[in-house]
C-alpha positions as CSV (number, residue, x, y, z in Angstrom):
1,M,105.4,109.4,111.8
2,A,102.1,110.6,110.5
3,T,98.9,108.4,110.8
4,R,96.0,108.3,108.5
5,S,93.0,106.2,109.4
6,L,90.2,104.9,107.1
7,R,87.6,103.3,109.1
8,I,86.0,100.1,108.0
9,F,83.1,98.9,110.2
10,N,82.5,95.4,110.7
11,K,79.4,94.6,108.8
12,T,78.3,91.8,111.2
13,N,79.2,93.5,114.6
14,P,78.7,97.3,114.5
15,Q,80.5,97.6,117.9
16,S,83.7,96.7,116.2
17,V,85.7,98.7,113.6
18,F,88.6,98.1,111.3
19,S,90.8,101.1,110.8
20,W,93.2,101.5,108.0
21,C,96.2,103.3,109.3
22,S,99.8,104.2,108.5
23,T,102.8,105.3,110.3
24,T,105.3,103.4,108.5
25,A,103.5,100.4,106.7
26,S,100.0,99.0,107.0
27,K,97.9,95.8,107.2
28,R,95.0,94.7,105.7
29,P,92.0,92.8,107.4
30,G,91.3,89.4,106.1
31,R,89.6,88.4,102.8
32,T,86.4,89.9,104.0
33,L,85.7,91.8,106.9
34,V,83.7,88.9,108.8
35,R,86.3,86.5,107.8
36,A,89.0,88.8,109.0
37,A,87.3,89.0,112.5
38,L,87.2,85.4,112.7
39,H,90.9,84.9,111.6
40,T,92.0,87.5,114.0
41,A,90.2,85.7,116.9
42,V,90.9,82.2,116.1
43,L,94.6,82.7,115.1
44,A,95.4,84.8,118.3
45,T,94.1,81.6,120.1
46,L,95.5,78.9,118.2
47,G,98.6,80.4,116.5
48,V,99.9,80.1,112.9
49,A,101.8,77.0,112.0
50,G,105.5,78.1,111.2
51,Q,105.0,81.8,112.3
52,G,104.4,81.5,116.0
53,A,101.3,82.2,118.0
54,W,101.7,85.8,117.7
55,A,101.2,86.1,113.9
56,S,98.2,86.0,111.8
57,D,97.6,85.5,108.0
58,S,97.3,89.3,107.7
59,F,100.2,91.6,107.6
60,F,98.0,94.6,108.5
61,N,96.3,92.9,111.4
62,D,99.6,92.1,113.1
63,Y,101.2,95.5,112.4
64,F,98.4,97.5,114.2
65,V,98.3,95.5,117.4
66,G,98.8,98.2,120.2
67,I,97.1,101.0,118.2
68,P,93.7,101.1,119.9
69,Y,91.9,103.1,117.3
70,A,93.0,100.9,114.6
71,G,91.8,97.4,115.7
72,L,88.7,95.2,116.4
73,N,88.3,97.1,119.7
74,A,88.3,100.6,118.4
75,Y,84.7,101.0,119.3
76,K,85.1,99.2,122.6
77,P,84.0,101.7,125.6
78,G,86.7,102.8,127.9
79,I,90.0,104.9,127.9
80,T,93.4,103.3,126.9
81,L,96.8,104.6,127.4
82,Y,99.2,103.6,124.4
83,G,102.3,104.4,122.6
84,A,105.4,103.4,121.1
85,V,109.3,104.0,121.7
86,D,111.5,103.7,118.6
87,E,115.3,104.3,118.5
88,A,117.8,103.9,115.7
89,V,121.6,104.6,115.2
90,G,122.7,105.4,111.7
91,F,124.9,106.7,109.0
92,T,124.0,109.7,106.7
93,K,125.9,111.0,103.6
94,G,125.2,114.0,102.1
95,A,127.4,117.2,101.7
96,Q,128.8,116.1,105.0
97,T,129.1,112.5,106.5
98,A,127.7,111.8,109.9
99,F,126.8,109.1,112.4
100,V,123.4,109.8,114.1
101,Q,121.1,108.4,117.0
102,Q,117.5,109.4,116.3
103,S,114.0,108.5,117.1
104,G,111.6,106.8,114.7
105,G,113.0,104.7,112.0
106,E,109.9,102.4,112.0
107,W,107.4,104.1,114.4
108,T,107.1,107.7,115.7
109,S,107.9,107.6,119.3
110,K,104.6,108.8,121.0
111,F,102.1,108.3,123.6
112,G,98.5,108.8,123.6
113,F,95.1,108.6,125.4
114,Y,92.1,107.1,123.3
115,G,88.6,106.8,124.6
116,V,85.0,105.6,123.5
117,E,81.7,106.1,125.1
118,D,78.4,104.0,124.0
119,L,75.6,106.6,123.4
120,G,73.2,104.0,122.5
121,G,71.3,103.5,119.4
122,G,74.5,102.3,117.6
123,Y,76.2,105.7,118.2
124,R,79.8,106.3,119.6
125,A,81.5,109.2,120.9
126,R,85.4,109.0,120.6
127,F,88.3,111.0,121.2
128,N,92.1,110.8,120.7
129,L,95.2,112.8,122.2
130,E,98.4,111.8,120.9
131,S,101.9,113.4,121.4
132,G,105.0,112.6,119.5
133,F,108.3,113.0,121.2
134,N,112.1,112.4,120.3
135,A,113.1,109.3,122.3
136,S,116.8,110.2,121.9
137,N,116.5,113.2,124.2
138,G,112.9,113.3,125.4
139,E,112.1,116.5,123.5
140,L,108.4,117.1,122.5
141,G,107.8,116.4,118.7
142,T,106.7,120.0,118.1
143,A,107.9,122.8,120.5
144,N,105.5,124.2,123.1
145,T,102.8,121.7,121.8
146,L,101.8,118.5,123.8
147,F,99.3,116.8,121.5
148,N,100.9,117.5,118.1
149,R,99.6,114.5,116.4
150,E,95.9,113.9,117.4
151,A,93.7,116.1,119.1
152,W,89.9,115.3,118.2
153,V,86.5,114.2,119.3
154,S,84.0,112.5,117.1
155,I,80.7,111.1,116.9
156,G,79.2,108.3,114.5
157,S,77.7,105.0,113.9
158,R,77.9,102.2,111.4
159,N,74.7,103.6,109.5
160,T,75.5,107.3,109.6
161,G,79.3,107.5,109.1
162,E,81.5,109.6,111.4
163,L,81.9,113.3,112.1
164,K,85.1,114.5,113.5
165,F,86.4,117.7,114.9
166,G,90.1,118.8,115.7
167,L,93.7,117.9,114.8
168,Q,93.3,114.8,112.9
169,D,94.9,112.8,109.9
170,D,94.3,114.4,106.6
171,V,92.2,113.0,103.8
172,G,93.9,111.4,100.7
173,V,96.0,108.5,99.8
174,P,96.8,106.8,103.3
175,L,100.4,106.6,104.2
176,F,100.4,102.9,104.2
177,V,100.3,102.9,100.4
178,D,104.2,103.4,101.1
179,I,105.4,100.2,102.2
180,F,107.5,102.2,104.7
181,G,104.5,104.3,105.8
182,Q,106.2,107.6,104.7
183,V,108.4,107.6,107.9
184,G,110.1,110.9,107.9
185,T,113.5,109.6,108.7
186,V,114.2,107.1,106.0
187,S,111.2,106.8,103.5
188,A,112.3,108.3,99.9
189,V,108.6,108.3,99.2
190,A,108.0,110.6,102.0
191,F,110.5,113.1,100.9
192,L,109.5,113.0,97.2
193,T,105.8,113.1,97.8
194,A,106.0,116.5,99.9
195,W,109.0,118.0,98.0
196,V,108.1,121.4,96.7
197,Y,111.4,123.5,96.8
198,D,112.0,123.2,93.1
199,L,108.5,124.0,92.0
200,G,108.5,127.7,92.7
201,P,107.4,130.1,95.4
202,G,103.8,129.4,95.2
203,A,104.1,125.7,95.9
204,S,103.1,123.9,99.3
205,Y,102.3,120.6,100.6
206,Q,99.7,120.1,103.5
207,P,101.3,118.1,106.5
208,A,99.8,114.7,107.2
209,R,97.7,116.2,109.8
210,L,94.9,118.9,109.6
211,P,94.6,121.5,112.4
212,N,91.3,123.2,112.9
213,A,89.7,120.5,110.9
214,I,86.2,119.2,110.4
215,S,85.8,115.8,108.7
216,Y,83.2,113.4,107.7
217,S,83.4,109.5,106.6
218,T,80.4,108.1,105.1
219,P,79.0,104.8,105.8
220,W,80.2,101.8,103.6
221,F,78.1,101.2,100.6
222,G,79.2,97.7,99.5
223,P,83.1,98.1,99.0
224,F,82.9,101.8,98.8
225,N,83.4,104.7,101.2
226,A,84.0,108.5,100.9
227,Q,85.7,111.0,103.1
228,L,85.6,114.7,103.0
229,A,87.5,117.2,105.2
230,V,88.2,121.0,105.5
231,S,90.8,122.8,107.6
232,L,89.9,126.2,109.0
233,A,92.4,129.1,109.4
234,S,93.6,130.0,112.9
235,Q,92.1,133.0,114.7
236,G,94.0,136.1,113.7
237,S,95.4,134.6,110.4
238,T,95.4,136.4,107.1
239,A,94.9,133.1,105.4
240,P,91.7,132.1,103.6
241,T,88.9,130.9,105.8
242,V,89.2,127.3,104.5
243,T,93.0,126.6,104.1
244,T,92.7,123.0,103.1
245,R,89.9,121.2,101.4
246,A,90.2,117.2,100.6
247,V,88.0,114.5,99.3
248,A,88.7,110.8,98.9
249,L,86.7,107.9,97.3
250,N,87.9,104.6,98.7
251,Y,87.4,100.9,97.6
252,Y,88.0,97.8,99.8
253,D,86.8,94.3,98.7
254,G,88.7,92.5,101.7
255,R,92.0,92.0,99.7
256,V,92.3,95.0,97.5
257,F,92.4,98.7,98.9
258,G,92.2,101.5,96.3
259,T,91.7,105.2,96.6
260,L,91.5,108.4,94.4
261,S,91.9,111.8,96.1
262,Y,92.1,115.6,95.8
263,L,93.6,118.1,98.2
264,G,93.9,121.7,97.8
265,N,96.1,123.6,100.1
266,Y,96.6,127.3,100.6
267,G,100.3,128.2,101.5
268,L,102.3,131.6,101.7
269,N,103.9,132.9,98.5
270,A,107.4,132.5,99.6
271,L,108.5,135.7,97.5
272,T,105.6,138.0,99.1
273,T,105.2,136.3,102.3
274,S,101.7,137.8,102.5
275,S,99.7,136.4,99.7
276,Y,98.2,132.9,99.6
277,V,98.5,130.5,96.7
278,R,96.6,127.1,96.4
279,T,98.4,124.1,95.5
280,D,96.3,121.1,94.0
281,N,97.4,117.6,94.7
282,F,95.6,114.8,92.8
283,A,96.5,111.3,93.9
284,A,95.7,107.7,93.7
285,G,96.9,104.5,95.4
286,A,96.4,100.8,95.8
287,V,97.4,98.0,98.1
288,Y,97.1,94.1,97.7
289,D,97.7,92.2,100.7
290,T,97.6,88.3,100.9
291,G,99.3,88.1,104.3
292,H,102.7,86.7,103.3
293,Y,103.3,89.4,100.6
294,V,102.0,93.1,100.2
295,L,102.3,94.8,96.9
296,S,101.5,98.7,96.4
297,A,101.5,101.4,94.0
298,G,100.7,105.0,94.0
299,Y,100.6,108.4,92.0
300,S,100.7,111.9,92.9
301,F,100.5,115.1,90.9
302,L,101.3,118.5,92.3
303,A,100.2,121.8,90.7
304,P,100.6,125.1,92.2
305,R,98.3,127.9,91.2
306,L,101.0,130.7,90.6
307,A,101.7,131.8,87.1
308,G,105.2,130.4,86.3
309,D,105.4,127.6,89.0
310,R,106.0,124.1,87.8
311,V,104.1,121.0,88.3
312,A,105.6,117.5,89.6
313,S,104.4,114.0,89.2
314,L,105.5,111.0,91.5
315,Y,105.2,107.4,90.8
316,T,105.7,104.8,93.3
317,A,105.8,100.8,93.6
318,G,106.7,98.8,96.7
319,G,106.5,95.3,98.0
320,L,106.6,93.4,101.4
321,Y,107.4,89.6,101.8
322,R,107.0,87.9,105.1
323,Y,108.6,84.7,106.0
324,Q,108.0,83.5,109.6
325,R,109.2,86.3,111.8
326,N,111.1,88.1,109.0
327,D,109.7,90.9,106.9
328,F,111.6,92.1,103.7
329,R,110.4,95.4,102.1
330,A,111.5,97.5,99.1
331,E,110.1,100.7,97.6
332,L,111.0,102.5,94.2
333,A,110.1,106.1,93.5
334,Y,110.3,108.4,90.3
335,R,109.7,112.0,90.3
336,T,109.8,114.3,87.5
337,V,109.2,118.1,87.1
338,G,107.1,118.9,84.2
339,G,109.0,120.6,81.2
340,F,112.5,120.5,82.9
341,S,115.3,118.2,83.3
342,D,114.7,117.9,86.9
343,H,114.4,114.1,87.8
344,S,114.7,112.2,91.0
345,Y,115.1,108.4,91.6
346,G,114.3,107.0,95.2
347,V,114.8,103.6,96.7
348,T,114.2,102.3,100.2
349,L,115.1,98.7,101.4
350,G,114.2,97.3,104.7
351,Y,114.4,94.1,107.0
352,D,112.4,93.6,110.2
353,Y,112.9,90.9,112.7
354,N,109.7,90.4,114.7
355,L,110.4,89.5,118.3
356,S,106.7,89.7,119.1
357,Q,103.6,91.7,117.7
358,R,104.7,94.6,119.8
359,T,108.7,94.5,119.5
360,A,111.0,94.2,116.4
361,L,114.5,94.9,115.4
362,Y,114.9,96.4,112.0
363,V,117.5,97.7,109.4
364,R,116.7,100.5,106.8
365,G,118.6,102.0,103.9
366,S,117.4,104.8,101.5
367,M,118.8,106.9,98.9
368,I,117.5,109.6,96.5
369,T,119.5,110.4,93.2
370,N,118.8,113.7,91.6
371,T,119.5,114.4,88.0
372,G,119.4,117.5,86.0
373,S,119.1,120.7,88.0
374,T,116.6,122.8,89.8
375,P,115.0,125.2,87.2
376,P,115.6,128.9,87.9
377,Y,113.0,131.2,89.2
378,G,114.2,134.6,89.4
379,R,115.6,135.1,92.9
380,Y,113.7,132.2,94.4
381,P,116.2,129.6,95.7
382,G,115.3,126.2,94.4
383,E,116.6,122.8,96.0
384,Q,116.2,119.2,94.8
385,P,114.8,116.4,97.1
386,I,116.8,115.3,100.1
387,V,116.2,112.3,102.6
388,D,116.3,112.3,106.4
389,N,117.0,116.1,106.5
390,I,120.7,115.6,105.3
391,N,122.4,118.8,104.4
392,T,123.1,118.6,100.8
393,T,124.2,122.2,100.0
394,Y,127.8,123.1,99.9
395,T,130.1,125.7,98.4
396,G,132.0,124.5,95.4
397,S,135.6,125.2,94.5
398,N,134.5,128.3,92.5
399,G,132.6,129.7,95.2
400,A,129.3,128.9,93.8
401,L,126.4,127.2,95.9
402,E,126.3,123.4,94.9
403,N,124.1,120.6,95.8
404,Y,125.1,116.9,96.7
405,Q,123.1,114.9,94.3
406,S,122.6,111.6,95.9
407,P,121.9,111.8,99.8
408,R,121.6,108.5,101.6
409,V,120.9,107.1,105.0
410,V,121.3,103.7,106.7
411,L,119.5,102.9,110.1
412,V,119.7,100.1,112.5
413,G,116.9,100.3,115.3
414,M,114.5,98.6,117.6
415,Y,110.9,99.5,118.7
416,H,108.4,98.6,121.3
417,K,104.7,99.3,121.2
418,F,102.7,99.4,124.4
């Protein structure tokens, strides 16, 4: 699953850094950055009554144990090998019914190399190489590509911010605003956020990672920070030189995280397959974390810039409650296409039993219900949202192509982070 990082430097110790990341869900540092650092250190030593020594009072802190670029040691010099193995078995229902074994119901199965060098004067050089793979059969996450998730190098400091080059997380609403982190096998929000197939041939959605990218994250000015990024076209491509441009304004006060973002992405016109069309994505998200419960909300507006194409709005709300080693999750989503009777309702439910900070058992269930129909657009074939890549198209009794309106999936799995 994709990971987006929002770097939050410890105001007391410039050598440590908090990173907001998401693969499936996320966690907040404590009430303030300094207090969070103290809580993490003290609670790791003394434990938390009723929760076991592995847990802290911050869901976000616990969740990102084992992800080196997302914790208090993110700026500690050295090289780290890390990763996760996640396997699930499940049941899917669409145009056909199937039992499946698949990788990544909670975390993307992956391995990576992360490194930091202290350059002096408060500056650090960092790099990250991360490869996703299918734990069910060992295949690479992307054919013929080893490091398909992260491949970047950066330089920065607490006072100047950070400049980063290479394949990296895009700038926008972080994935952790979805309680399920927009994990691609089960999160209804993941599919509804990026669904463009009923908007017309000019619509596109930028993947969670930007190739050929240059980004800059400013220092923190009180509770505010900004991020900017551009993604350049590959050599020999006929696409515009800048294929993606993005900006985000972030707010964090130790308990509440909020963001406003814009992302403009150029994708191929599906009818001409030669001309490029920009799709604008305006979005907002917020997370409130007390440790024992987390609340989130988000909004996204997609607008392709091709005459006749349609726009879509997505509203999401989610919550997580932690009781001792048990995490209960729920997410609701509603998507509508402007001016048409084309609506989708999504729900994802989940339960985690945490065996440790690095290992857990989980159950996930997700369903999308589509109402109305895909608006016609000449010969462009439209389709309403699905979940978990379930086949929803079938031939009806009259020989016409029909869509199964309520795809659903249930997964039972286990993960271990190393």
